[in-house]
N, C-alpha and C positions, 0 to 999 in steps of 0.2 A: 302633458296629455296629447295623444295622438287624434285630431278630431278630422280624420280622413273619412272618404265616403264610406269604406267599408267598415270603419267603426263605427258610423253614425247606424249604419244598417243593424248592426249585431246588437247596438243600445237599443234600438226601436223593437227589435226582437225579443229583446230580454224583457224590456218593459209590458208587451203584450202577453208574453207567454204569463208573467206574475198575474196580470190585470185579469186575464181570462180565468188561471185559478183560483183567485179572489171572487171574481163573480160567479163562477160555477161552484164555489164552496157555500158562499151566501144564499144561492137560490136551492140547494139542496138542502141546508139547514132548514131554511124556512119552509119549506116542504115537508120534510121528514119529522120536524118536531112536534107539529098539532097530529100526524099519524101515530105514530109512536105514543103519544099521549093518551090518545082516544082509544086506541086498538089494544086489543090483550095480547096478540100474537105478532110475528114479524112478518106476515104476508107471505110472498112467496121467496122471499132472502133467505138463502139457507146458510148453516154456519161456516162453511167452507168460502162464502163470498165475503162475510164478514171479517173473517182471519186474512183472507188476500187484500182487502181493503185497509186492514189496519197495517200490515207489512209494508204496502205502497206508502201508504201516509208516513209511516216512520221514515222510510228511504226518501221521499220527497220533502219531509221536513229537514232533513238532514242535507240535503242538497240546496235547499234555500237558505240555510244556516251558512253552508261554504261559500254561497253565493254572496251574502251578506258581508261576512268576513273580507274576502277578498276584495269586494269594494271599497273596502277601507283602506286600501293600501294602494300607493301609486308605484306601479310595476317597475316603469321607466326610470323612477329615481333609485329604486332599493334592491331589485335584483339586477346584477350586473357582472358579467365575465371579466374579473382582473386578470390579466396574462402573468404568468411566471416571470420575475424580473430577471432571472440566471438565464432564461431560455431554455435552448437544447443543451447547453454547456454542461450542466449539472442535472440532478434528477429532479423528481417532483418535489412539491412543497410538504414538509414536514411538519413544521410548526408554523401556527399563526396565533397572533393575540391582537384584538382591537381595545385600545385606550380609550380613555373617557372623551378626549377631544376628537375621536374619529378617525385619528391614524391607526394605520395597520403596519404592525411589525410580522415579517415573514422572515422563515428560515427554509432551504431546499436542502435536499439530500446533496452529500459531499461537498458542499458549497461551503467555504469558509467565510461566509457574510451574512451579516442581519440588515435586511433592507426594510426601510421605513417608507411607506406609502401613503397616498392621500384617500380619501375615499372613492376618488374617481379611479385610481389606479396608478396613479403618475408619482414616481420614484422620487420621494424628498430627499434621502438621505441614504447612503449606504455604510454601513459599519463594517469595516474589516476585523475578523477574528484572529486577530496577531498580538502575542504577549510581547511586551517590551522587557528590556533590562537583559540580565545575565543568561536568563532562560528563554530566549527568545524563538519564538515559533509559532506556526498557525495551530488551530484548533477548529473541530465540526461541532457547531450547535445543533443539537437535537430540536429543542422546543425554545419557545421565548415567551417571556411576559414583562410587564413593566409594574414597578415598584409603586407604593403610594407617591414618594418623592419623585416619581418621574424617570427612575434610572432603570435600564435596559437589564434584566438577567438573562441568562441562557444556561442549559443543561449540556453539558459536554460528556458524553458516554465513552468516546474513546480515551480520554484522560484520568475519566472519573471525577469531574470536578464541576462546581456550580461558578459560574462567572458573573460578575456585575460591571458594568460599563461606567465608569467613573468620568464626567466630562470636566470636573473642576478639578484638573490636575495642571503641574507646569506644563506639560505637554498640550499643543494649541488644538489638537486632534482628539483629546481624550486618552484614557488608558483602562484595559482590562484589568480587575483585580481577582484573582481566584479566592473566594471566601470560604470555601468548604471542600474537602474530600468526600465522594459518595462513591458506593460501589460502581454501578452502572445506571445513572441518571438518564432518564429518557424523557419525562413530562415535568414541567415546571408551571407554579401559577403562584399567585397570591391570594389569600383568604381575605375575609370581611375584617380581619383585626389587624391586616396589613403584614401577616406572618408571610415567609415565602415557603410553598409548598414544591417537594421535591419527590417524584415518584421513582423509586431504586427498582428497577425491571427485574434484575436478578434476584437479588435479595427478598424481593416479596415486599417492600416496605413503602412509606410515606413518612418522610421527614418533614417536620415543620421547624422553624425558625426565626427569630427577629434578628435585624440589623441595627447597630447604633451609628452613631456620627462618624465613627472610624472604621466602620465595616468590619466590625466583631461580630460574631454569631451569639446571641443570647437566647435563652428558653428553649432549649433544643427537645424537641419531641418526637419520638417515631410511634408508627402504628405499624405492627407487624401483620404476618399470616395472610398478606395477599398476593394473590398469583399472577404474576407477570403484569403488574399495573404499568400502563403505556403512557396514559396523559391523566393529569389530575387538575380539576377545576373546583371553585370555591362554591359550597352550597349557600341558600338564602338564610339557613338558620345557624349559620356559623362553622358547619361541618365541611366536609368536602366529597366530591364524587370521583371515582376512579372509573377509567375506561380501561378495559383488558381486551388487546386485539387477539381474535381466534383466527388462525389460518388453517386453511383446506390442507390436510396432511399432503406431502409431493415429496418426491425424491430429490436429494440434494444434486444439483449439475455441477461437476467438477471439471473444471476448465484447466488442463495444464498447459501452460504457456513459457515458450523457451525465453530465457533471459537476455539471448543475445538478439532476440527481434524487438526488445524495449526502446530502442533508438531507431527503427525501420521506418521507413516512410508510410504514408497511408496506402492500403491497398485492401487486399482480400486473405482470409485466411484458411489456409488449406492443410488438412489432415485427417484423422481417423476418429470416427464416431464410433464408440463403444456402446452400443444401445443396453446391453445386459448390466452395465455398472454407470449408465446416464453419464458418461464422461467423455470428452473432447479431448484429442490428444494434438496440440497444434503443432505442426512439423516445419512450416515457412510461412511466409509473407511474399504475396504476389502483388508486384507495384503497378500502378497507373502509369501509363494507359495500355491497356490490354483488350484483346479480343475475346469476348467469352467462349465463343467457337473453339479456337486456338487451346485455351488453357483446359477444356473440357477432353480435347484430344490429348494434351501432354499429360492429363493425370489418369485418363485411359491407358496409354501407354507405361505409365509408373505402374499403375495397378496390376499390367498384365506380367511385368517383370519380377516385381516385389511379392505378388500374390497378397497384397495388403491393400483393403479398400480405402482409396485415399479420395475425398472429394473437398469441394468447398463447404466451410462450417460457417462463414460468416465474414464480418467485415472489421477493419483496424484503423483507426483514424488517430493520426498524429501530427498536430499541427500546433504552430508558434502562437496562433492567433484566435479569436473566439471562432468555432466550427459555425459555418454558414448554414441557413436554413437549406439552400438548394444543396450542400454537399449532405447533410443528413438525409435528406428525400431521396438521393441518389443511392446512398449506401445501404437504406433500407428497400429500395427499388430493385438492388443486385439479390435479395433474397428471393425475388419472384423468378429472376433469371436462372439461377442455379438451383432453387426449390429443395432447399434443405431445411428440414423442421426438426429442431428449432434453429433459427438464424441468431447466430451469436454476434454480438456488437461490443467491441473493446474500443476505448477512446482514452487518448491521454493529451494532455493539453501542454506541449513544450516541456519545460522540466520542471514540472508540478508532480509532486509527491502522490497526489490523488488521482486516480483511474476510475473510469467508470465502466462497468459490465453490466450487460443485461440481454434479455432475450425477447426475440420476436416471434409471435406463432400466429401466423395468418389463416392457416388452413385447419385450427384446431376450434372443434364447435364447443368445448368448454375448457378455455384456456385458464392454467392456474398459476399463482403466483411461486416462482420458485427460487429458492435461495443458492446463490451461486458461490462456490469457492474457486477462487483462481490461484492455482499453485504454480510456482515459478520453478522450472528445472535448468540445470546446466546440459544444455544438449549435447556438448562434446563428452562430458562425463558419463552421462547416460548410455552414450554411442560406443564409448570404448570400455564400457561395463559389463558385467555378466551376472545376474541373478542367480542365485543359488537357491531353489525354492525347497521348504522344509518337507517332512515326510506327510504322508497323507494323513498318519495318525495324529498329527500335531494340529490343536485346536487353531493355530492361527496359520495353516495352510489354506484357507479360504482366501484370507486378506493376501495373502502372499501371492496367490493366482491370480488376483485381480491385478496387483502391482506390476507381476511378470507380464502382463498383457502390454503395459505402458513401455516396459524396457523392450520387447519385441517389436512393438510398431517402430521405435526409433532405430534400431538396430536393423531391421529388414529394409530400412529406406536409403539404404546407401545411394543407390543411382539418384535419389532427389538432391541430395547434399553433393553431386559432381558438379551442379550449375552454380558459376560464380557470376559475378557483376561483369566479368571481363569477357564472357560470352556473347556473341553476337546474334543471339537467337531472339524470338519475341518476346519472350517472356524473361521478366527479372525477378529473381527471388532473392529474399534474406533468411538465413539460416547460420549455423556456426561455421561453415566454410565459404560463406559468400564472399569474403575478402581475397579468396584464391586458395586453391588446394595445394600450389607450390609450397606456401608456408607451413602448411600441416604436414607435408611429406617430408620437409626439411627438419622438424621438430622430431618425427618419428625415426627418420634416419639417426639422427644424434643419440637418441635414446637407445636405438639398438647399437650404435658406436660405442657407448660408454662402457658397455659389458667387458667387450676386448680390452678398450683402453685401459679400465682399472685392473684387468689381470696381468697387461703388460707391465703396467707401474707396480703392482706389487710385486712380481719376479724381479723387477731391476731393484726395488729397495730391500726383499729378500736377500738378493747377491750382495748388495754392499753390506747390509748388515752380517751377511755370513762372512765376508771378509775382514770386517772390523773385528768379529769374534774368534778370527784365527790366531794360530799359536804364534804366528810370527811376531805380533802385537804384544805378546807376554815377556819377550827376551828384554832384557834389559840392554840398551837406555830407551828402547821405545817404549816399554810400559811405564817409565817413569816420566817421560815426555806426555804419554796418554792419561796419566792419572792426574799430573800438575796443570796441564793447559785446560783453561775454562772452555775453551772453543771445541775441544774435543768432546767434552761433555755435552756441550749444548748441541753438537752434531749427533750424538747419540741419541739425546732427547727428541731432535727434529725427525730421526729417523723411525723412531717409534711411532711418533704422531703421523707421520706420511703413512705407515703401514696399518694404523687403526683407520684412518679417512679411506683410504683407497681399498680397503678390504670389500671384497663381495659378499660377504656372510652378513646375513641380517642380524639386526641386533636383537638380544635374546629377550631384552627386557627395557623398561623406560630409562634405567641407569646408564645402561650403555649406549642407548641412543642419545640421550643426553652430553654423554662424554664425547659421543662421534661430533655431534654439533657443535659444541663447545670448542672442540680442537679445530674443526673446519672454521669457524667463524674466527678464531683467533688467527689462523693462517691467512686468511683474507684479511684481516685488519693488519697484520706485519707487513703484508706485500703491499697494500695500498699505501699505508704510510710510508714505507721504503720509496714507492714510486713517486709519491707526491714530494717527500724531501729531496729526492734527487732531481726531479724537475724543477723544484724551486730554487735549487743551489746553480742549476746550468742556466736559468734566467738571468739575464741582465750581468752576468760575468760576476755573481756572487763568491764563486770560489776564488777568484783572482783576489776580490777585496778581502774576503775572509783570511787567505795567505798572508796577504800586506798586513793586516791587523796582527797576525798571530806571530811573524818573522820578529819584529823587536821583541817581543816578550820572551821568544825562545833564546835570542840572544842575550839578554839580560840575564835570565834563568843560568845560561852558562858561565857567563863571568862570575857570578856569585859562586858558582859551585869551585871554579879555579881559584877564587880569592879563599875560601874556606881551605882548600886543600893547601895552600902557601901558609896560611897561618897554623894550620897544624904542623907542617915540617919545621917551621921556627920554634914552634913550641918544644917539639921533640928534640930539637939540637940543644937549646938552653938547659934541657933538663938534663942532658949528657954531660954537659960542661960543669953544671953544679956537683954532679955527681964524681965526677973527676977530681974536683977540688977538695972534695970531703975526703 
């Protein structure tokens, strides 16, 4: 307890107040009791005054009861602010469980960890949520509980599973075991009988089951017809209590993020805010360091040329280490400099698969929790594409018009993509052409040059095939040689294949497309194998060694042929002599 001077004065004041109330009530009771018993009426006391006194007495008695109950607790020991062990690296706390020994088990949003804390908030242990074995990978726990045997169990909504941590394995650090598949588990608990309770959010059910020593599920039971159960907790009478979260209706915030910026360094996000759709189209990332005035001037120049309202929409954080508190505060303060509402905050930790996306609304009187959908798009393909909207009579025309706004925003921002990292300007951007516009120009020129090249190749091949089909080759002996030599047949097949591949006509169906692809791949494989074979033969004089090996074999073969010819000659001579003798 805190025995400072201020606390002593508050104690004295409280005791004096209670003692004064006690004396005044006793004195009034001693005076009013004989008067009310001896008189027939109420004197000058009205009914309104009695009602007021009754209401005030009820309120005063309630206040005294509250004071009495609060005095039973020691506030300094029981009420304590425990910090989130994940800090600002991940989201807020989403699951918490207090065991019988006083340990606190905690999970955070988008964090693949289960932290075990003491009653004072000190981290005792951190269990990484990582599956071992063939299907190794991390998972995100939604809620956490502890079984009667002291094992940690979590609900994994992303994989639709319930995991139990088994510390008694061959592995020194323990192992997570998937004990059951559930549709969308969010809450988890243990009832008074030791069964595990799982709240299935999407299917509106609560599943209960027991575990044996081999981690097999037994006595599975489900309670249906529940609307979005979020958390589940045991009740004293053996049942369970379900908490259902109710959110204020709000529009879903859609953030279109270019995939080319996923590896960009930390900075600010610039793009277009479409208020009618509650959507943000991110076009590029401006890197640190920068001067805010120069960024505003640059964006106003882009807006003047493109007629697209481009502004700073939020911050982007990409660090390989844990994000420091100073950096997070600096990124939030940027929202006051550029004053965009809402301020979008997207962060990524190194090569992690898990991102964090949130919004900050400082100037809103009634901030609402918004659901955010992060959409990745290929900026180059969107830039070079054209969306053909359907007719106005089409029921999907409304959705198509919303999507066309995204395409138009990217297509009209060509001047923004002309700045690459090799420019000497004060602003450094990351977008689909940030590695250099020259490379993109070369690719486009190669595409444009491929059409006349194919036309020229087709003309040459048709000329050669026309010569091969001419009447000159139909006369003897050319026709005989053309039909008997296999190389001529192979040349004819190759000419047909080259004509099919180099044709500038589009394939009419999937069969023709697959035939073209197969012929093209077979040609590439033949050329590659031929080049590899020739390069292998010419290295280390392998052709000379091969010739030296084959020459004795060739000489021996020729000698055997000469010997066979001589034997036949002798045999024929002997036959002639025998016939003459006869």
